[in-house]
C-alpha positions in Angstrom: 69.1 107.6 213.6 66.5 105.5 214.8 64.2 106.3 217.4 65.3 103.3 219.6 68.9 104.8 219.3 67.7 108.3 220.3 65.8 107.0 223.2 68.8 105.0 224.5 71.0 108.2 224.2 68.5 110.2 226.3 68.1 107.5 228.9 71.9 107.5 229.4 72.4 111.3 229.7 74.0 112.6 232.8 71.2 113.4 235.6 72.5 117.2 235.5 72.2 117.6 231.9 69.7 120.1 230.7 67.5 117.5 228.8 67.2 115.3 231.9 66.5 118.3 234.2 63.7 119.4 231.9 62.1 116.0 231.7 62.3 115.8 235.5 60.6 119.3 235.8 57.7 118.3 233.5 56.5 115.6 235.7 53.0 116.0 237.3 52.5 115.3 241.1 50.6 112.1 240.0 53.6 110.9 238.0 56.0 111.8 240.8 53.8 109.9 243.3 53.7 106.8 240.9 57.6 106.8 240.5 58.0 107.2 244.2 55.8 104.1 244.8 57.1 102.0 241.8 60.6 103.6 241.9 63.9 101.6 242.0 66.6 103.6 243.9 69.2 102.1 241.5 67.6 103.9 238.7 67.6 107.1 240.4 68.5 110.5 238.7 71.2 111.3 241.2 74.1 108.9 242.0 74.7 107.8 245.5 77.7 110.0 245.9 75.5 113.0 245.1 72.9 111.9 247.7 75.3 111.6 250.2 77.0 115.0 249.3 73.4 116.6 249.7 72.9 115.0 252.9 76.3 116.2 254.2 75.4 119.8 253.3 72.1 119.5 254.9 73.7 118.3 258.0 76.2 121.1 257.9 73.4 123.7 257.6 71.4 122.3 260.3 74.4 122.1 262.8 75.1 125.8 261.8 71.6 126.8 262.7 71.7 124.8 266.0 74.9 126.8 266.7 73.3 130.1 265.8 70.2 129.3 268.0 72.1 128.4 271.0 74.0 131.7 270.9 71.4 134.1 270.2 68.2 135.4 271.8 65.0 133.5 270.9 63.4 136.6 269.2 66.6 137.0 266.9 66.7 133.2 265.7 66.8 132.6 262.1 64.3 130.2 260.3 65.6 126.7 260.0 67.5 125.8 256.8 65.6 124.3 253.8 67.2 121.0 252.6 68.7 120.8 249.2 66.1 119.8 246.7 66.4 116.5 245.3 65.1 115.2 242.1 61.6 113.9 242.2 61.0 115.2 245.7 58.5 117.9 246.5 59.0 120.4 249.4 57.6 119.2 252.7 54.4 121.0 253.7 54.8 123.5 256.6 54.0 122.2 260.1 50.8 123.6 261.6 51.4 126.1 264.4 49.4 125.5 267.6 47.5 128.4 268.9 47.5 129.4 272.7 44.1 127.7 273.0 45.4 124.7 271.4 48.3 124.7 273.6 46.4 124.9 276.8 44.1 122.1 275.8 47.0 119.8 274.9 48.7 120.7 278.2 45.6 119.8 280.1 45.0 116.7 278.1 48.6 115.7 278.7 48.2 116.1 282.5 44.9 114.4 282.9 42.7 117.4 282.7 39.5 118.0 280.6 38.7 115.1 278.3 
């Protein structure tokens, strides 16, 4: 088997194959950023059907979370659901939490207070 033939076989493996998963997991952050900037969606690791299914599952999880939050006390609410991990996408960094003093300063700024 030639090296060209092997490359073609690897490139056409299904995205869920063990080989493609291993290759995807070995990418560095810089390589992922480069692929995101220069990427071509039609060459993605997931098909459009898989992306739509993941989006539907994320939406259902979010709706379930909203329903639970609407029907429970604020102190008993669960954490928001994590979206399904997509190939080549890193988790979003957590949002910063404002302290009480930051909240007060923001409130004053919004209402035309201390500048």
